[in-house]
N, C-alpha and C positions, 0 to 999 in steps of 0.2 A: 366182738370185733367192731361193731358200729361205734361202740363207746370209745374204743381206742382211736378210730379214725376221726371221731368228733373231737376228742382231746387233742389229737395231732393237728387238726384243722384249727382248733382254738389256739394252740401254741403258735402255729404259723401266722394266724391273724394277729395275735398279740405281738409277735416278732415284727410283722409288717407295720403295725401301728407304731411300735417303738422306732422302727426304721424311718417311717414317715415323719414322726415327731423330730427325729434327729435331722432328717433332710430339711424339714421346715425351719428348725433352729439354725442350721447352717445357711440356709437361704436368707433368713432374717439377718444373720451376722454379716453375710456378704453385702446385702442391701445397705445395712447400716455403715459398713466400711466404705462402700461406693458413694453413699450420700455424704459421708464425712470428707472423702476425697474431692468430690465435686464442690462442696462448700469451701474447702480450702483453696481449690483452684479459682473459684469465684472471688474469694477474699484477696488472693494474690493479684488477680487481674484488676480488681477495684483499687487496691493499694497502688499498683503501678500507674494506673490512670490518675489517681490523686497526686502522686509524686510528679507526674508529667505536667499536670495542671499547675501545681505549686511552682515548678521550675519555670513554666511558661509565664506565669504571673510575675515571678521574681525577675525574669529576663526583661519583660516589658517594663517593669518598674525601674530597673537599672538603665534601660534604654532611654526612658523619659528623663531620668536624673541626668544622664549624660547629655541629652539634647538641651536640657535646661542650663547645664554648666557651659556647654558650647555657645548657647545663645548669649549668656551673660558675658562670656569671654569675647564674643563678637562685638557686643555693645561696648565693652571696655576698650577693645581694640579700635572700634569706630571712633569713640570719643578721643582716644589717644591720637589717632590719625588726624582727626579734625583739629586738635590742639596743635599738632606739629604743622599741619598745613597752614593754619592761621599764623603760627610763628614765622614760618618761611615766607608766607605772603607779606606779612608786616615787614620783615627784613628786606624783601625785594622792593616793596613800595618805598621804604626809607632810602634804599640805595638809588632808586629812580629819582626820588626827590633831591638827593644830594647831587646826583649827576646833572639834573636839570638846573639846580642852583649854580653849580660850577660852570655849566655851559652858559647860563645867563650871565654870570659874573664875567666870564671870559669875553663874551660878546659885548657886554657893557664896557669893559676895559678897552677892548679894541676900538669900539666906537668913540670912546673918550679920547684915545690917542689920535684917532683920525681927525677929530675936531681940533685938537691942539695943533696938529701939523698943518691944518688947512688955514 
């Protein structure tokens, strides 16, 4: 009877060890799956951060390009405005000179008429 009990205990022990090995294998598989999931989540987060950084750099580069184009356009506009102002100023000065010459000629003519009549 002792032999039978010992054999039964041995079978139970072997069955427990087999169950323990299965449980350990399942735990290892779970840990490996969890580690893989965490790694994937980390990679996704890193990739999203990279994409945001790339988008930010691209946005900053485009803003700088736009500012440069606007600055150049302002310079061109300023030069055009200066040319137009110079042109109108010159025309106004020429008109003033003509009016002065006409006024002077009219005064001189009237003065000459007065001298003749006197």
